[in-house]
Every structure is written in C-alpha cells, then in structure tokens.
N, C-alpha and C positions, 0 to 999 in steps of 0.2 A: 504494499499499500505507499510505504514512504517512498520508492523509488519512482512508483507512478505519478505520485504526487509533484515531489523534483521534477521528473521529465516535464509532466504537463508544464508547470511554472517555469521552467526553462525556454521551453517552444513558445510559451506565450509573451515570455520577456521578449526572445528574439524578434515573433512579429509586432510589437510594438515598436520596437525600436524601428523595425523599417518602416512601419507606418509613418512613425513621426520623421523619418529623414525623407518619407516620399513626399508628405505634406511639406515638408521644410524646402524641399526642392521646386513644389512648383508652385507655394505663394507669391514670389518675385513677379510671375508672368501673371497673374491675377488681376481681371480691371476692375470689375463686379464689385462694389464694400460688399454687400451680402454674401456672396460667395467665400471671400476672403474671410470675413468673420466666421460664416461655416465651417470652413476650413479651419481657423484659428481656433475656435469652440472646441474640434476635432480633437486638434493635435494635444489642447488641455487635456480634454479627456483620457487621450491617451497616455499623457505623461503621469496622471494619477492612477492609471492601472497601474502602468510600470513601476511607480514606487511600492506600490501595493504588493505587485508580483515579486520584487527588489525584498521586500520586508521579511513576506513568508520563505524566500530563498532563503535570508540570512537566518532565519529561525532554525531551519531545516541544515544548516552548515553549509549551504549548497552556493554554489557559483551563479552567477548570471550567463548567459550564452547570447554570444553574438550574433547576427542573422548570415547564415552561409555565405561565402565569400562569391560564389556564383550567382548564386539568387540574385543578389546584392548587385553585382557588377550588370546580370542581364535587366535588374530592373532600373538601373540608372542609364544605360543605355536605350532603353526603350523610352522612358522619361525626356531623357535630354532629345533624340531622335525625331520622336513626337513634337516637341516643343520647338526644334529649330526649325519644322517644314509649316510648322502653324503655330503660332503663340497666343493660341486665342483662351477665352474661358471655355470652349466647347472641348477643346484639346485636352482644358486640365480636367474637365470633367468625365471626357473619356479614359484618360490614363487613372484619374481616382475611383474611377465607376471599376476596372478593371483589378486593381489593386485592393478592394474593398471586398470583390468577389472571389479572390486569390484567398486573401485573408477569413474571410468566414469558410471557404473552402478548406482550408488549412486547419481551422480551428477546431472544427467539425471532425474532420480526418484524426487530429490529437484528442478531443474527447474519447472518440471511439477505440482507440488505441491506449488510452493510459485510464481504463475503466475503473483502478483500484486508486485515483486519487482522492483525496477529499476531499469534502464538499466546498470549503474556503476556495480553494484552488479553480475546482469547478465553477462555481460562483461566478469568480472573475473573469474566466473565460466566457461564460455567457452573458455577462455583460459588456466583454469586448464584440464579441457577435454581435449585441444589438445595437454597440455603438458604430460599427462598422455598415450594418444595414440602415442605421437610422441617416447615416450620412449619404450612404447608395440613392437612397429616397430621395433626401433632400438637394442632391445634384443633379439628378436625372434631369431636370427642366433644363438643364445647361447643355444637353447634348444636342 
C-alpha cells in the first residue's frame, strides 16, 4: 500500500510540474485577458496540489519526481512549433487542450495502476483530474 501511495504521488507530482511548465510556456503568447486569467488560476491550483503532493511525499520519506525528459522535450517542441506557426489564443487553447487530455489520461492510468494507494493521495489525483477537466471546458471556447 505504501509503495502504491508513493508511486502515485510521484507520478502526480511529475504531472503537476509538466502542467505548470506548459502553462508558463504559453502565457506570454496569450492575448485575451480572460484566457490569461483562467490559465494563471489553473497554474496556481496546480501549485497548491503540487505543494500537497510534496508534503505527502516528505511524510513518506520519498523524493519528488521530475517529468520524463523525453516527454518534457516532446511537449516543449510541440508547444514551440505550434506557437511559432501561429501565436494566437486559438493555438494556445489547442495546445493546452491536448495537454489536459493527456494529463487526465495519464492520471487515470496511474489511479488504476496504483490501486493500493491511500485515500489522501487518490483524493489529490481526483482533484487534479477535475482541475484539468475544468480548464479543458473553460478554454474550449477559444478553439
């Protein structure tokens, strides 16, 4: 059970870092103030959840996990490439929607993989999934 809890928290923490990094990367390109505010609020929610996962990992005497370097590189390339071709709010929404979908998919996979994780770690993951889905819904209007 403890191993599943630690693994779930580590994957969640890595996903949060990836989400924050992606939002920070696109924010300078956002023109619409409402979209900028939505993304900033989402980044802040990710940071709060990141702090919670970090505290729980410390409680279990475990380290945080960085996103996989290849996943980070591919994400960076996709964001940079799309924004170089078209630096519009529509492109930002498109990139972020893809990221949200990948995040929800990965987090759901980890919830299924680490079934023995404790309720507090599973709760954080569910909250993060809700944040990702809410962002996806909110930015759909910019596509």
